[in-house]
C-alpha positions as CSV (number, residue, x, y, z in Angstrom):
1,M,-56.7,-3.4,-20.7
2,K,-54.1,-3.0,-23.3
3,V,-52.8,0.6,-22.2
4,L,-52.9,-1.1,-18.1
5,A,-50.9,-3.8,-19.3
6,F,-48.4,-1.3,-20.9
7,F,-48.0,0.8,-17.7
8,I,-47.5,-2.9,-15.7
9,V,-44.6,-3.8,-18.4
10,F,-43.2,-0.2,-18.5
11,F,-43.1,0.4,-14.9
12,M,-41.4,-3.2,-14.0
13,V,-39.2,-2.4,-17.1
14,M,-38.3,0.7,-15.7
15,G,-38.0,-0.7,-12.2
16,C,-36.1,-3.5,-13.1
17,K,-33.3,-1.1,-14.7
18,K,-33.2,1.1,-11.8
19,T,-32.3,-1.9,-10.2
20,K,-29.6,-3.0,-12.5
21,D,-28.0,0.7,-12.2
22,E,-28.0,0.6,-8.6
23,N,-26.5,-2.9,-8.4
24,N,-23.9,-1.7,-10.8
25,K,-23.1,1.4,-8.9
26,T,-23.3,-0.3,-5.8
27,L,-20.9,-3.6,-7.1
28,S,-18.5,-0.1,-8.6
29,E,-18.3,1.2,-5.0
30,S,-17.5,-1.9,-3.8
31,Y,-14.8,-2.8,-6.2
32,N,-13.2,0.7,-5.6
33,K,-13.5,0.5,-2.0
34,V,-11.9,-3.0,-2.1
35,L,-8.9,-1.2,-3.9
36,Q,-8.3,1.7,-1.7
37,E,-8.7,-0.5,1.0
38,H,-5.7,-2.7,-0.2
39,P,-2.8,-3.0,2.1
40,G,0.4,-2.8,-0.1
41,K,-1.3,0.9,-1.1
42,K,-1.2,2.3,2.4
43,L,2.2,0.1,3.2
44,M,3.4,1.8,-0.4
45,E,2.2,5.5,0.3
46,T,3.5,5.2,4.0
47,H,7.1,3.8,3.4
48,C,7.9,3.9,-0.9
49,Y,6.7,7.6,-1.4
50,L,9.3,8.9,1.3
51,C,11.9,8.4,-2.0
52,H,9.4,7.1,-5.3
53,D,6.6,9.7,-4.9
54,A,5.7,10.4,-8.4
55,T,4.4,13.9,-7.9
56,K,7.8,15.1,-6.7
57,T,9.7,17.9,-9.0
58,E,12.7,16.6,-10.8
59,E,15.1,18.3,-8.0
60,E,12.7,16.9,-5.4
61,R,13.0,13.2,-6.4
62,L,15.1,10.9,-4.0
63,A,14.8,8.0,-6.0
64,P,13.3,7.1,-9.5
65,P,8.9,6.6,-9.3
66,M,7.3,3.6,-8.4
67,I,6.0,2.8,-12.1
68,A,9.8,3.2,-13.0
69,I,10.0,0.4,-10.8
70,K,7.3,-1.8,-11.8
71,K,7.8,-1.3,-15.4
72,R,11.4,-2.3,-15.1
73,Y,10.5,-5.3,-13.1
74,I,7.6,-7.0,-14.9
75,F,7.7,-8.4,-18.4
76,E,5.0,-10.1,-20.4
77,D,6.0,-13.6,-18.6
78,T,6.8,-12.2,-15.0
79,S,4.6,-13.9,-12.9
80,K,3.6,-12.5,-9.8
81,E,5.6,-14.5,-7.7
82,V,8.2,-13.9,-9.3
83,F,7.8,-10.2,-9.4
84,I,7.2,-10.3,-5.3
85,N,10.4,-12.4,-4.7
86,D,12.7,-10.1,-6.7
87,I,11.3,-6.8,-4.8
88,Q,11.7,-8.9,-1.4
89,K,15.5,-9.8,-2.9
90,W,16.3,-6.3,-3.5
91,I,14.8,-5.0,-0.3
92,K,17.0,-6.9,2.0
93,N,19.9,-6.4,0.1
94,P,20.2,-3.3,-2.3
95,N,23.5,-3.9,-4.4
96,E,24.7,-2.4,-7.5
97,K,25.8,-5.8,-8.7
98,D,22.0,-7.2,-8.5
99,A,20.6,-3.9,-9.7
100,K,17.4,-3.5,-12.1
101,M,17.7,-0.4,-13.0
102,F,21.0,0.4,-14.1
103,G,20.1,4.3,-15.1
104,A,18.5,5.0,-11.1
105,V,21.5,3.4,-10.0
106,R,23.9,5.8,-11.7
107,R,21.4,8.8,-10.5
108,F,20.5,8.3,-7.6
109,G,22.8,5.9,-6.1
110,V,22.2,2.6,-4.3
111,M,19.4,2.5,-1.8
112,Q,20.1,1.9,1.6
113,K,18.9,-1.3,2.9
114,L,15.2,-0.7,4.7
115,P,14.1,-2.5,7.7
116,Y,10.9,-3.5,6.4
117,S,9.2,-6.9,6.9
118,E,8.8,-9.5,4.2
119,E,4.9,-9.5,4.8
120,D,4.9,-5.9,4.0
121,I,7.1,-5.9,1.0
122,E,4.6,-9.1,-0.6
123,Q,1.8,-6.4,0.4
124,I,3.6,-3.6,-1.6
125,A,4.5,-5.9,-4.3
126,D,1.0,-7.7,-4.6
127,Y,-0.3,-4.2,-4.9
128,M,1.9,-2.8,-7.4
129,F,1.6,-5.4,-9.5
130,D,-2.2,-5.9,-10.0
131,N,-3.1,-2.2,-9.8
132,E,-1.8,0.8,-11.8
133,I,0.0,3.0,-9.7
134,E,0.5,6.5,-10.4
135,Q,2.8,8.3,-12.5
136,P,4.5,12.0,-13.3
137,E,3.2,13.8,-16.5
138,W,6.8,13.4,-17.9
139,F,7.0,9.3,-17.5
140,E,5.9,7.8,-20.4
141,E,7.6,9.4,-23.0
142,H,10.4,9.3,-20.6
143,Y,9.7,5.6,-20.2
144,K,9.6,5.0,-24.3
145,Q,13.0,6.1,-24.5
146,M,14.6,4.5,-22.2
147,K,13.0,1.4,-23.5
148,K,14.8,1.2,-26.6
149,G,17.6,0.7,-24.9
150,M,16.7,-1.3,-22.5
151,K,17.8,-5.1,-22.1
152,R,16.4,-8.0,-19.6
């Protein structure tokens, strides 16, 4: 009888474990799918990466990578709303006076005014604020050096 009870308990525990593992895998896959399907990600890849692609070589780059923009616009006390508004303001009217990325403006010039809708810009900024953005291998070291001289 003890042997039978042992096997019943053993199979129940193993069955529960398998279900829990399967549930965790399903939740993880669902979470990744939601992240991949964020409309801002696709918009950023389609529109922004034309110039701000992190995979471009030094010679191919037309503008700083998107991670540099995120790091320059988001600080500890920056809310998502402020970030989205700042990005929208810049895209609507890029100019040297309002630039936050002085080094990028010196190197690449002021970006051209782009015809993107406020909704598209909001989706891109929303995605950027909440998610990891691809960065070039050299970026982390560059950012540490630049951060020393950066002022808000």
